[in-house]
C-alpha positions as CSV (number, residue, x, y, z in Angstrom):
1,M,0.0,0.0,0.0
2,S,1.4,3.4,-1.0
3,K,1.8,6.1,1.6
4,I,-0.6,8.6,0.1
5,C,-3.5,10.3,1.7
6,Q,-6.7,9.6,-0.2
7,I,-8.2,13.0,0.8
8,T,-5.4,15.5,0.6
9,G,-3.0,13.7,-1.8
10,K,0.0,14.2,0.5
11,K,2.9,11.8,0.0
12,A,6.0,10.7,1.9
13,M,8.8,13.2,1.4
14,I,12.5,12.3,0.9
15,G,15.3,14.1,2.7
16,N,18.5,13.6,4.5
17,N,19.6,12.4,7.9
18,V,22.4,14.8,9.0
19,S,24.9,13.5,11.5
20,H,27.1,15.6,13.8
21,S,29.9,15.4,11.3
22,K,27.4,16.7,8.6
23,R,27.4,13.4,6.7
24,R,24.2,13.1,4.8
25,T,22.2,9.8,4.2
26,K,18.8,9.5,2.5
27,R,15.7,9.0,4.6
28,T,11.9,9.3,4.2
29,F,9.6,11.6,6.1
30,D,6.5,9.5,6.5
31,L,2.9,10.9,6.9
32,N,0.8,10.5,10.0
33,L,-1.2,8.0,7.9
34,F,-3.9,5.7,9.3
35,N,-6.9,3.6,8.1
36,K,-10.2,4.9,9.3
37,K,-13.8,3.8,8.8
38,F,-16.6,6.3,8.0
39,Y,-20.3,5.9,7.6
40,Y,-21.1,7.2,4.2
41,V,-24.7,8.4,4.5
42,E,-25.3,9.1,0.8
43,Q,-24.5,5.5,-0.2
44,D,-25.8,4.0,3.1
45,C,-22.6,2.0,3.8
46,W,-19.4,2.0,5.7
47,I,-16.2,2.9,3.8
48,S,-12.5,2.6,4.8
49,L,-10.1,5.4,3.9
50,S,-6.3,5.7,4.2
51,I,-6.0,9.3,5.4
52,C,-3.5,11.6,7.3
53,A,-4.3,13.8,10.2
54,N,-4.9,16.8,8.0
55,G,-7.3,14.8,5.9
56,L,-9.3,14.0,9.0
57,R,-9.5,17.7,9.7
58,V,-10.7,18.4,6.1
59,I,-13.5,15.8,6.5
60,N,-14.5,17.3,9.8
61,K,-14.6,20.8,8.2
62,K,-16.3,20.1,4.9
63,G,-18.1,16.8,5.5
64,L,-17.4,13.4,4.1
65,D,-19.3,13.7,0.8
66,A,-17.8,17.1,-0.1
67,A,-14.3,16.0,0.8
68,L,-14.6,12.8,-1.3
69,K,-16.0,14.7,-4.3
70,D,-13.1,17.2,-4.1
71,A,-10.5,14.4,-3.8
72,V,-11.9,12.6,-6.8
73,A,-12.1,15.9,-8.8
74,K,-8.4,16.6,-8.0
75,G,-7.4,13.0,-8.9
76,Y,-6.2,12.0,-5.4
77,C,-8.4,8.9,-5.4
78,D,-11.2,7.4,-7.5
79,W,-14.4,5.8,-6.5
80,K,-13.0,2.3,-7.3
81,S,-10.1,2.7,-4.8
82,I,-12.5,3.4,-1.9
83,K,-13.1,0.2,0.0
84,V,-16.8,-0.5,0.9
85,I,-17.2,-2.5,4.1
86,G,-20.3,-4.7,4.4
């Protein structure tokens, strides 16, 4: 599973570990990504999304339906990639 938020489209960043002697080695800065279940009222079902903490704030602010429509319009996810539970 890729480390991409389905609502905001954020991805893991790549940077450097910098030691005391300023030696640089590659590393990744991962997202605060987690799987969360939501009740989707418009479809009358439960869905599972892989979202980051900022994506959860967007859903709380806009609502689940508006956030999903914006994410699909911007190309962050599509309706086939959203897992329907039960």
